[in-house]
Rosetta silent file (secondary structure, phi, psi, omega in degrees, C-alpha in Angstrom):
SEQUENCE: MKVFTIIVTYNGIKWIDKCLKSVVNQSDVLVVDNNSTDGTLSFIVDNYPTVIVLPQVENLGFGLANNKGINYAIKYGADAVFLLNQDAYAQPDCIFNLKNSSINNPEYGIISPIHLNGDGTEVDYTFLKVTSPFAASNLISDLILRKFSKEIYLLNFINAASWFIPVRVFYKVGGFDPLFFLYGEDDNYCQRVLYHGFKIGIIPNATIFHDSANSNYQIGEEGTDKYFRQFINSIYIKYADVNSENYKKIDKFRRYVFKKALYFLFTNKLHKSKVFFCNFKKIDVLSVYKSVFINKTEGSHYLDL
SCORE:     score description
SCORE:     0.000 S_00000001
   1 L     0.000  121.709  178.311   31.177   16.520   32.891 S_00000001
   2 L   -90.193  124.512 -175.972   28.256   17.797   34.975 S_00000001
   3 E  -117.639  133.498  170.948   26.835   21.037   33.586 S_00000001
   4 E  -107.446  124.725  168.364   24.427   23.472   35.208 S_00000001
   5 E   -84.198  126.409 -179.343   22.563   25.874   32.947 S_00000001
   6 E  -113.267  124.015 -179.522   22.123   29.145   34.847 S_00000001
   7 E  -123.164  120.629  174.377   19.396   31.551   33.761 S_00000001
   8 E   -91.175  125.202 -178.778   18.908   34.929   35.424 S_00000001
   9 E  -114.559  145.468  169.335   15.297   36.074   35.127 S_00000001
  10 L  -152.809  108.191 -177.901   13.643   39.417   35.619 S_00000001
  11 L    48.303   53.638 -176.044   10.080   39.798   34.332 S_00000001
  12 L  -107.009   27.557 -175.061   10.813   37.234   31.654 S_00000001
  13 L   -59.556  -27.682 -179.055    7.391   35.621   31.293 S_00000001
  14 L   -62.249  -32.191 -171.618    7.445   36.356   27.543 S_00000001
  15 L  -115.888  -20.515 -160.852   10.402   34.008   26.958 S_00000001
  16 H   -64.070  -33.957 -179.894   10.880   31.715   29.937 S_00000001
  17 H   -62.877  -49.433 -179.103    8.791   28.740   28.796 S_00000001
  18 H   -66.329  -37.114  178.338   10.611   28.451   25.472 S_00000001
  19 H   -61.825  -50.841 -177.810   13.966   29.117   27.144 S_00000001
  20 H   -66.950  -40.150  178.114   13.523   26.365   29.733 S_00000001
  21 H   -56.693  -31.451 -175.466   12.118   23.866   27.235 S_00000001
  22 L   -76.666  -15.146 -174.516   15.307   24.230   25.218 S_00000001
  23 L  -125.267  -15.099 -173.595   17.637   23.203   28.061 S_00000001
  24 L   -62.621  -24.373  178.359   15.824   21.006   30.614 S_00000001
  25 L   -97.052    6.584 -178.544   16.766   17.854   28.719 S_00000001
  26 L  -110.052  -21.788 -175.570   20.362   18.930   28.184 S_00000001
  27 L  -166.485  175.025  164.687   21.623   19.690   31.709 S_00000001
  28 E   -66.461  146.465 -176.870   20.683   20.540   35.264 S_00000001
  29 E  -127.442  132.907 -178.619   18.904   23.903   35.179 S_00000001
  30 E  -129.582  128.319  177.539   19.052   26.649   37.776 S_00000001
  31 E  -112.581  129.349  171.226   17.096   29.925   37.657 S_00000001
  32 E  -106.661  111.210 -175.944   18.039   32.962   39.720 S_00000001
  33 E   -97.557  123.369 -176.550   14.998   35.241   39.740 S_00000001
  34 L   -86.465   51.433  175.735   15.672   38.934   40.380 S_00000001
  35 L    63.702   49.723  177.942   12.350   39.602   42.146 S_00000001
  36 L   -61.048  149.659  179.327   10.142   39.429   39.047 S_00000001
  37 L  -119.312    8.974 -174.886    6.680   40.952   39.333 S_00000001
  38 L  -109.914   12.821  179.334    5.087   39.470   36.194 S_00000001
  39 L    90.683    6.036 -179.929    4.545   35.877   37.340 S_00000001
  40 H   -57.635  -48.021 -176.078    7.827   34.500   35.973 S_00000001
  41 H   -63.328  -48.865 -178.542    8.740   32.809   39.245 S_00000001
  42 H   -64.909  -33.678  177.962    5.360   31.168   39.878 S_00000001
  43 H   -63.503  -43.138 -179.847    5.232   29.956   36.264 S_00000001
  44 H   -64.600  -46.565 -178.577    8.580   28.184   36.652 S_00000001
  45 H   -60.983  -40.759 -176.455    7.614   26.617   39.975 S_00000001
  46 H   -76.117  -30.832 -170.942    4.265   25.386   38.625 S_00000001
  47 H  -111.134  -14.813 -178.007    5.472   24.081   35.270 S_00000001
  48 L  -133.609   75.108 -175.263    9.102   23.025   35.753 S_00000001
  49 L   -65.009  -20.691  179.819    9.424   21.070   39.004 S_00000001
  50 L   -85.347  -10.834 -179.459   12.929   19.826   38.142 S_00000001
  51 L   -81.650  129.154  177.160   14.297   23.350   37.714 S_00000001
  52 E   -78.836  132.863 -178.180   16.094   24.722   40.766 S_00000001
  53 E  -122.278  130.114  175.284   14.921   28.236   41.622 S_00000001
  54 E  -115.840   91.652 -179.335   16.756   30.791   43.725 S_00000001
  55 E   -75.473  138.644  178.248   14.333   33.709   44.284 S_00000001
  56 L  -108.144  154.723 -178.482   15.865   37.040   45.295 S_00000001
  57 L   -90.871   -3.383  177.164   14.175   39.774   47.331 S_00000001
  58 L  -151.804  166.512  177.300   15.595   42.517   45.100 S_00000001
  59 L   -81.362  108.196 -178.006   16.971   42.966   41.596 S_00000001
  60 L   -82.069  -10.498 -171.742   20.672   42.155   41.942 S_00000001
  61 L    87.818  173.764 -174.152   21.460   42.846   38.318 S_00000001
  62 H   -69.981  -48.928 -173.634   22.859   40.364   35.835 S_00000001
  63 H   -66.904  -50.688 -177.015   26.346   39.765   37.228 S_00000001
  64 H   -66.703  -34.676  176.646   25.601   39.362   40.922 S_00000001
  65 H   -66.005  -41.322  175.714   22.597   37.141   40.221 S_00000001
  66 H   -62.593  -36.348  176.885   24.781   34.899   38.073 S_00000001
  67 H   -59.414  -39.327  176.708   27.292   34.778   40.925 S_00000001
  68 H   -59.720  -45.192  179.763   24.527   33.355   43.143 S_00000001
  69 H   -66.548  -39.955  179.064   23.855   30.667   40.568 S_00000001
  70 H   -62.989  -43.871  176.724   27.537   29.872   40.064 S_00000001
  71 H   -55.509  -48.206 -178.255   28.007   29.451   43.817 S_00000001
  72 H   -63.441  -46.687 -176.793   25.108   27.003   43.974 S_00000001
  73 H   -60.367  -43.827 -179.461   26.197   25.041   40.919 S_00000001
  74 H   -67.956  -39.213  178.343   29.731   24.559   42.185 S_00000001
  75 H   -59.181  -33.579 -177.206   28.481   23.597   45.656 S_00000001
  76 L  -105.145   30.838  164.243   26.397   20.847   44.069 S_00000001
  77 L    91.516   15.985  179.383   29.078   19.353   41.888 S_00000001
  78 L   -66.698  139.778  170.412   29.129   21.311   38.628 S_00000001
  79 L   -96.507  -20.879  178.748   32.152   20.851   36.398 S_00000001
  80 E  -157.915  159.035  174.444   30.994   23.667   34.129 S_00000001
  81 E  -124.001  150.302  175.504   28.196   26.189   33.835 S_00000001
  82 E  -118.107  104.972  179.299   26.242   27.351   30.811 S_00000001
  83 E   -83.909  123.694 -176.347   25.070   30.936   31.286 S_00000001
  84 E  -132.645  131.306  176.423   22.008   31.606   29.148 S_00000001
  85 L   -64.312  150.944  178.799   19.899   34.741   28.843 S_00000001
  86 L   -65.311  -21.128 -179.421   16.204   34.437   29.672 S_00000001
  87 L  -102.433   28.070 -179.812   15.378   35.600   26.125 S_00000001
  88 E  -128.519  152.866 -178.053   17.503   32.942   24.429 S_00000001
  89 E  -132.439  133.968 -177.327   16.820   29.367   23.348 S_00000001
  90 E   -96.460  142.367  173.949   19.413   26.643   22.784 S_00000001
  91 L   -66.812  159.357 -171.505   19.345   24.115   19.953 S_00000001
  92 L   -55.927  -34.727 -177.855   18.915   20.472   21.121 S_00000001
  93 L  -106.501   18.037 -174.816   22.613   19.518   21.004 S_00000001
  94 H   -59.628  -54.043 -175.617   24.018   22.917   21.970 S_00000001
  95 H   -68.195  -37.703  177.789   25.293   22.074   25.461 S_00000001
  96 H   -58.418  -45.336 -178.760   26.582   18.651   24.369 S_00000001
  97 H   -70.493  -36.993  175.680   28.697   20.258   21.649 S_00000001
  98 H   -64.071  -41.850  179.500   29.927   23.019   23.941 S_00000001
  99 H   -61.432  -47.053  179.326   30.906   20.443   26.531 S_00000001
 100 H   -62.349  -40.466  179.080   32.885   18.375   24.009 S_00000001
 101 H   -64.795  -38.518  178.216   34.621   21.455   22.690 S_00000001
 102 H   -64.743  -40.678  177.976   35.584   22.479   26.208 S_00000001
 103 H   -64.038  -40.343 -178.483   37.056   19.034   26.892 S_00000001
 104 H   -76.848  -18.966 -175.952   39.025   19.159   23.638 S_00000001
 105 L  -132.513   69.786 -173.413   40.194   22.753   24.213 S_00000001
 106 L   -66.646  -12.550  179.217   40.957   23.132   27.929 S_00000001
 107 L   -77.769   -6.708 -178.358   42.820   26.407   27.382 S_00000001
 108 E   -91.481  126.281  178.804   39.498   28.152   26.665 S_00000001
 109 E   -89.434  -27.913  177.051   37.843   29.939   29.587 S_00000001
 110 E  -134.624  129.426  174.115   34.722   31.003   27.693 S_00000001
 111 E  -126.890  133.372 -178.176   33.132   29.199   24.754 S_00000001
 112 E  -120.087  148.594  168.186   30.084   30.531   22.951 S_00000001
 113 E   -80.382  177.241  169.049   27.758   29.077   20.335 S_00000001
 114 E   -70.257  140.954  178.611   26.648   30.990   17.241 S_00000001
 115 E  -108.423  116.459  170.824   23.901   33.519   18.067 S_00000001
 116 E  -102.205  170.338  175.744   20.978   33.837   15.663 S_00000001
 117 E   -73.442 -178.748 -171.339   17.955   36.076   16.138 S_00000001
 118 L   -58.334  -36.474 -179.497   14.802   34.769   17.796 S_00000001
 119 L  -104.062    7.174  174.733   13.370   32.967   14.781 S_00000001
 120 L    76.122   15.411 -176.693   16.693   31.959   13.246 S_00000001
 121 L   -89.702  -15.930 -179.339   16.290   34.036   10.090 S_00000001
 122 L  -147.361  164.480  169.837   19.346   36.242   10.679 S_00000001
 123 E   -71.303  138.539  178.990   22.502   36.465   12.739 S_00000001
 124 L   -57.850  138.217 -174.914   21.790   38.241   16.035 S_00000001
 125 H   -58.985  -45.753  179.942   22.640   41.947   15.805 S_00000001
 126 H   -63.161  -43.580  178.303   24.817   41.979   18.927 S_00000001
 127 H   -60.550  -39.469  179.470   26.669   38.854   17.812 S_00000001
 128 H   -62.932  -38.976  179.893   27.249   40.480   14.433 S_00000001
 129 H   -65.027  -40.980 -174.358   28.817   43.527   16.090 S_00000001
 130 H   -87.700  -12.100  176.647   31.302   41.542   18.162 S_00000001
 131 L  -111.960   42.859  177.595   32.229   39.083   15.406 S_00000001
 132 L   -66.004  164.763  177.262   33.127   41.704   12.819 S_00000001
 133 L   -56.897  -24.907 -179.997   35.833   40.896   10.243 S_00000001
 134 L   -79.093  -24.746 -177.775   38.247   42.844   12.444 S_00000001
 135 L   -99.669  -29.136 -176.348   37.479   40.732   15.540 S_00000001
 136 L  -147.452   62.526 -173.185   36.902   37.277   14.037 S_00000001
 137 H   -61.636  -39.876 -179.131   38.115   37.327   10.446 S_00000001
 138 H   -63.807  -41.555  179.843   38.526   33.534   10.125 S_00000001
 139 H   -65.582  -46.580 -179.673   34.996   32.885   11.322 S_00000001
 140 H   -61.610  -42.938  179.075   33.468   35.492    9.018 S_00000001
 141 H   -60.719  -45.152 -178.601   35.459   34.182    6.067 S_00000001
 142 H   -68.590  -34.281  176.737   34.372   30.598    6.707 S_00000001
 143 H   -64.473  -41.738  179.622   30.733   31.645    7.132 S_00000001
 144 H   -66.221  -39.696 -179.117   30.798   33.407    3.772 S_00000001
 145 H   -82.410   -2.774  179.125   32.478   30.410    2.113 S_00000001
 146 L    57.989   44.146  175.385   30.030   28.041    3.855 S_00000001
 147 L  -147.896  154.741  176.523   32.753   25.908    5.341 S_00000001
 148 L  -124.428  117.640 -176.331   34.308   25.591    8.774 S_00000001
 149 L   -93.417   -7.627 -176.519   38.027   24.982    8.945 S_00000001
 150 L  -133.825  153.579  173.346   38.279   25.001   12.743 S_00000001
 151 L   -74.135  -33.970 -176.629   36.551   23.397   15.695 S_00000001
 152 L  -143.534  141.848 -176.857   36.773   26.654   17.622 S_00000001
 153 E  -112.738  128.878 -174.689   37.396   30.251   16.567 S_00000001
 154 E   -84.260  138.447  170.583   39.469   32.579   18.715 S_00000001
 155 E  -155.708  175.824 -173.927   38.446   36.146   19.571 S_00000001
 156 L  -100.167  -12.285  179.711   38.839   38.591   22.462 S_00000001
 157 L  -155.557  141.858  169.032   35.210   39.226   23.386 S_00000001
 158 L  -144.259  134.368 -178.044   31.791   37.655   23.073 S_00000001
 159 L   -64.254  152.757 -167.246   28.655   39.014   24.718 S_00000001
 160 L   -87.001   27.638  174.889   27.317   36.982   27.633 S_00000001
 161 L   -64.290  -25.011 -176.130   23.980   35.912   26.155 S_00000001
 162 E  -160.635  100.193 -178.801   25.380   32.381   26.091 S_00000001
 163 E  -124.186  135.234  170.734   28.654   31.373   27.762 S_00000001
 164 E  -106.616  121.163 -174.912   30.044   27.946   28.590 S_00000001
 165 E  -130.845  120.077  173.257   32.601   28.230   31.420 S_00000001
 166 E   -64.486  145.316 -176.578   34.511   25.380   33.114 S_00000001
 167 H   -59.627  -35.252 -177.830   34.408   25.647   36.910 S_00000001
 168 H   -58.567  -24.544  178.410   38.204   25.784   37.188 S_00000001
 169 H   -64.374  -37.967 -176.516   38.066   29.234   35.551 S_00000001
 170 H   -67.073  -28.713  178.805   36.149   30.666   38.511 S_00000001
 171 H   -73.519  -17.173 -179.503   38.876   29.646   40.949 S_00000001
 172 H  -105.717  -40.012 -175.393   41.379   31.706   38.992 S_00000001
 173 H   -97.588  -31.812 -176.108   39.313   34.575   37.551 S_00000001
 174 L    91.798 -168.378  178.862   36.462   34.784   40.050 S_00000001
 175 L   -97.438 -163.322 -179.692   32.858   35.754   39.388 S_00000001
 176 L   -72.990  141.382 -177.195   31.283   38.872   37.935 S_00000001
 177 L   -76.421  127.233  179.537   32.512   42.183   39.340 S_00000001
 178 L   -66.676   -4.184  174.369   29.865   44.074   41.388 S_00000001
 179 L   -60.729  -23.474 -176.925   31.152   47.275   39.781 S_00000001
 180 L  -114.044  127.417  177.642   28.658   46.483   37.000 S_00000001
 181 L   -89.771  -49.309 -178.975   24.916   46.174   37.593 S_00000001
 182 L  -152.149  123.335 -175.907   23.679   45.577   34.059 S_00000001
 183 L    72.339  143.217 -177.217   25.737   45.526   30.851 S_00000001
 184 L    93.940  -24.228 -179.462   29.487   45.932   30.791 S_00000001
 185 H   -67.034  -28.771  178.792   30.016   42.981   33.116 S_00000001
 186 H   -75.341  -36.478  173.289   30.733   40.719   30.140 S_00000001
 187 H   -58.320  -49.228 -178.458   33.355   43.136   28.757 S_00000001
 188 H   -61.537  -41.297 -177.587   35.029   43.207   32.161 S_00000001
 189 H   -69.093  -39.205  177.261   34.913   39.433   32.570 S_00000001
 190 H   -63.035  -40.399  176.489   36.414   38.815   29.142 S_00000001
 191 H   -56.868  -43.329 -177.055   39.219   41.232   29.973 S_00000001
 192 H   -72.446  -37.964  177.392   39.956   39.261   33.133 S_00000001
 193 H   -59.644  -44.648  178.714   39.746   35.853   31.422 S_00000001
 194 H   -66.478  -41.329 -178.915   42.380   36.959   28.910 S_00000001
 195 H   -59.287  -37.708 -177.219   44.547   38.510   31.629 S_00000001
 196 L   -90.280   15.565  167.571   44.655   35.216   33.525 S_00000001
 197 L    90.901    8.173  176.428   45.796   33.240   30.493 S_00000001
 198 L   -94.473  163.904  177.551   42.573   31.717   29.182 S_00000001
 199 E  -108.589  164.239  178.059   41.202   32.026   25.665 S_00000001
 200 E  -124.454  133.965 -176.183   37.747   32.987   24.393 S_00000001
 201 E  -148.441  166.318  175.764   36.157   31.212   21.464 S_00000001
 202 E  -122.238  136.388  174.519   33.094   30.467   19.352 S_00000001
 203 E  -108.018  140.250 -175.327   32.190   27.037   18.024 S_00000001
 204 E   -83.030  -11.684 -175.565   30.234   26.753   14.764 S_00000001
 205 E  -100.300   20.692  174.221   28.374   23.521   15.571 S_00000001
 206 E  -137.272  142.667 -173.908   26.281   24.971   18.418 S_00000001
 207 E  -140.199  141.793  165.210   23.570   27.595   18.112 S_00000001
 208 E  -121.258  160.880  176.066   21.285   29.690   20.277 S_00000001
 209 E  -115.009  116.072 -172.576   18.398   31.879   19.198 S_00000001
 210 E  -104.975  105.089 -175.044   18.493   35.263   20.924 S_00000001
 211 L   -88.537   63.192 -173.666   15.077   36.927   20.928 S_00000001
 212 L  -115.020  146.748  175.089   16.372   40.348   21.908 S_00000001
 213 L   -83.518   -7.483 -179.793   15.490   43.842   20.732 S_00000001
 214 L    53.521   35.534 -174.853   19.124   44.850   21.397 S_00000001
 215 H   -67.613  -21.808 -179.190   17.781   48.107   22.808 S_00000001
 216 H   -66.399  -22.050 -179.791   20.882   48.687   24.919 S_00000001
 217 H   -81.287   -5.667  171.984   22.838   49.472   21.757 S_00000001
 218 L   -87.603  126.005 -173.376   20.555   52.429   21.110 S_00000001
 219 L   -66.396  130.227  179.625   22.111   55.435   22.804 S_00000001
 220 L   -69.289  147.177  177.989   20.043   56.751   25.700 S_00000001
 221 L   -63.827  136.712 -174.934   18.766   60.292   25.573 S_00000001
 222 L   -53.194  128.218  178.907   21.069   62.664   27.442 S_00000001
 223 L    94.108   -8.639  179.280   20.134   62.916   31.113 S_00000001
 224 L   -84.204  165.581  177.727   18.032   59.731   31.240 S_00000001
 225 H   -58.504  -40.366  179.606   18.758   56.741   33.464 S_00000001
 226 H   -63.576  -41.016  178.199   19.804   54.775   30.398 S_00000001
 227 H   -59.436  -48.063 -177.923   22.213   57.519   29.368 S_00000001
 228 H   -66.012  -38.617  177.994   23.884   57.574   32.793 S_00000001
 229 H   -63.644  -44.408  179.196   24.080   53.784   32.918 S_00000001
 230 H   -64.659  -38.388  179.055   25.706   53.641   29.499 S_00000001
 231 H   -62.169  -52.202 -174.543   28.111   56.423   30.451 S_00000001
 232 H   -69.229  -34.602  176.159   29.323   54.822   33.669 S_00000001
 233 H   -62.581  -43.468 -179.402   29.549   51.358   32.088 S_00000001
 234 H   -63.783  -36.686  178.911   31.710   52.709   29.261 S_00000001
 235 H   -67.726  -45.266 -177.970   33.993   54.433   31.774 S_00000001
 236 H   -70.776  -33.918  175.338   34.381   51.358   33.947 S_00000001
 237 H   -59.385  -42.868 -178.280   34.947   49.075   30.938 S_00000001
 238 H   -74.635  -49.845 -169.766   37.828   51.297   29.888 S_00000001
 239 H   -86.928  -16.637  176.781   39.383   52.257   33.212 S_00000001
 240 L   -99.551   14.128  179.136   38.898   48.962   35.094 S_00000001
 241 L   -71.125  116.187 -176.938   40.540   46.922   32.313 S_00000001
 242 L   -70.751  -11.356  179.985   43.177   44.757   34.011 S_00000001
 243 L   -89.791    6.181 -178.528   45.129   44.519   30.770 S_00000001
 244 L  -136.928  176.214  174.132   45.970   48.233   30.817 S_00000001
 245 L  -105.639   21.988 -175.686   47.163   50.973   33.130 S_00000001
 246 H   -61.083  -29.479 -176.880   44.068   53.071   32.417 S_00000001
 247 H   -58.621  -26.073  179.603   42.955   52.980   36.038 S_00000001
 248 H   -70.262  -14.367 -175.615   45.789   55.408   36.844 S_00000001
 249 H  -104.806   -1.968 -172.807   44.106   58.006   34.609 S_00000001
 250 H   -69.443  -33.473  178.817   40.548   57.838   35.908 S_00000001
 251 H   -65.621  -39.004  176.414   40.997   60.568   38.512 S_00000001
 252 H   -63.301  -40.796  178.177   42.282   62.896   35.791 S_00000001
 253 H   -65.165  -40.190  179.750   39.266   62.057   33.645 S_00000001
 254 H   -62.092  -39.997  177.387   36.911   62.716   36.552 S_00000001
 255 H   -64.483  -36.767  177.047   38.465   66.169   37.016 S_00000001
 256 H   -61.648  -43.125  179.077   37.958   66.809   33.294 S_00000001
 257 H   -62.165  -39.919  178.431   34.249   65.975   33.631 S_00000001
 258 H   -63.703  -41.801  178.856   33.996   68.402   36.561 S_00000001
 259 H   -63.914  -37.915  177.215   35.622   71.184   34.528 S_00000001
 260 H   -64.736  -39.049  177.950   33.154   70.559   31.704 S_00000001
 261 H   -61.794  -42.970  178.069   30.290   70.847   34.181 S_00000001
 262 H   -65.432  -40.598  179.409   31.627   74.216   35.362 S_00000001
 263 H   -58.977  -47.953 -179.215   32.133   75.411   31.799 S_00000001
 264 H   -67.381  -30.793  176.656   28.526   74.683   30.866 S_00000001
 265 H   -65.616  -45.952 -177.788   27.352   76.333   34.086 S_00000001
 266 H   -72.414  -21.126  177.227   29.247   79.550   33.339 S_00000001
 267 L   -96.683   12.154  174.426   28.014   79.580   29.742 S_00000001
 268 L    64.067   28.432  173.383   24.420   79.237   30.994 S_00000001
 269 L  -101.505   79.215 -167.038   23.877   75.784   29.483 S_00000001
 270 H   -68.029  -37.306  179.411   22.240   74.502   32.613 S_00000001
 271 H   -64.454  -45.566  178.732   20.976   71.155   31.338 S_00000001
 272 H   -62.176  -40.463  179.515   24.431   70.199   30.016 S_00000001
 273 H   -61.896  -43.757  179.698   25.994   71.353   33.259 S_00000001
 274 H   -62.415  -41.836  179.225   23.611   69.219   35.314 S_00000001
 275 H   -60.824  -45.377 -178.175   24.365   66.159   33.156 S_00000001
 276 H   -70.322  -34.721  175.100   28.118   66.583   33.596 S_00000001
 277 H   -63.730  -40.457  177.843   27.801   67.161   37.331 S_00000001
 278 H   -64.477  -43.168  177.173   25.820   63.912   37.572 S_00000001
 279 H   -59.674  -43.043  179.110   28.459   62.094   35.535 S_00000001
 280 H   -57.942  -46.333 -177.081   31.145   63.508   37.818 S_00000001
 281 H   -69.149  -27.029 -177.246   29.390   62.248   40.934 S_00000001
 282 H   -78.817  -20.378 -177.740   28.823   58.787   39.468 S_00000001
 283 L   -78.111  112.528 -178.132   32.517   58.087   38.762 S_00000001
 284 L  -101.632   95.293 -175.296   33.840   56.138   41.755 S_00000001
 285 H   -61.999  -45.587 -177.012   37.623   56.333   41.490 S_00000001
 286 H   -63.847  -37.169  179.317   38.360   54.219   44.562 S_00000001
 287 H   -65.539  -35.475  177.534   36.044   51.421   43.400 S_00000001
 288 H   -67.318  -45.360  177.155   37.896   51.243   40.082 S_00000001
 289 H   -58.347  -45.208  179.944   41.277   51.050   41.829 S_00000001
 290 H   -62.448  -43.999 -179.992   39.934   48.341   44.133 S_00000001
 291 H   -58.555  -48.341 -178.312   38.440   46.411   41.220 S_00000001
 292 H   -63.272  -43.086 -179.960   41.701   46.385   39.258 S_00000001
 293 H   -60.673  -46.703 -179.501   43.732   45.341   42.304 S_00000001
 294 H   -65.506  -46.541 -171.066   41.377   42.447   43.109 S_00000001
 295 H   -74.334  -17.117  174.348   40.929   41.265   39.532 S_00000001
 296 L   -80.234  -12.979  179.994   44.635   41.124   38.782 S_00000001
 297 L   -94.776  135.200  176.287   45.007   38.618   41.622 S_00000001
 298 L   -67.002  138.464  177.410   44.156   34.970   41.040 S_00000001
 299 L   156.135  168.593 -176.159   41.261   33.751   43.154 S_00000001
 300 L   -88.437   54.860 -176.797   37.537   33.108   43.384 S_00000001
 301 L   -59.677  142.481  176.314   36.669   36.774   43.860 S_00000001
 302 L    69.974    6.768  177.540   32.999   37.731   44.370 S_00000001
 303 L  -123.238  157.568 -179.232   32.119   34.046   44.901 S_00000001
 304 L  -101.723   61.627 -176.838   31.737   32.003   48.096 S_00000001
 305 L  -103.411    0.000    0.000   34.063   29.154   47.111 S_00000001
């Protein structure tokens, strides 16, 4: 099985050396650089001549940049891809173990390793949130008992800091949806993987170290760019879910947001009114309908396959 590790970079000079060192001896490595301005690209070119680099002229966001890498990897013979964040480092046998698990469990569309924090002293905060006892009770139980009863543990979502995906999945599910620029694209992709009959799992014998501040989980201050991004991502995660009929209700929700904006305007709460008007304008009903229609259909959507 030929595996390409795909790393999307954007001003990642702080992590990229350690990230690349962890994978260059495990697979082919491809970096899609989202127009970094901190020397990330030149550092890779100067120090890692075997790493394939696809420089972009603008920041495409996480999903679309990964789509560029997936296209390239498949064109050049990949059987699977390993998506790895620029601020993450893989243990020496991580990809080997993921590959074997994928071969042994072909029904799985996404397989993830265990995520520890950057220095390996704790479980990564994001990983901890998505592998709660309610989402992955068997895994949590086995971790507490210090034993592993399964090769792979089933769950419905795992964040995309580290995903192993067989190429055949892309021909059925497609690539990342351009509806999402940054964050939320992994929720949407997991929804689609499940809809098309694949499973999602974690294996206990592979580990990455995720050196992230997890700042996205801190709620943005109302009216800031982060606040609006989190708002629209949460709406699209809910209403573009192909496993539900929620998309039929998004226009009603948009009207509700507009009414709230008017209410705050008439009650002289101008800042709140402005925030709700902005939220109203950001909700693209037609794009959600289009997304659901496309993603319910089998095919290599958003990819040039």
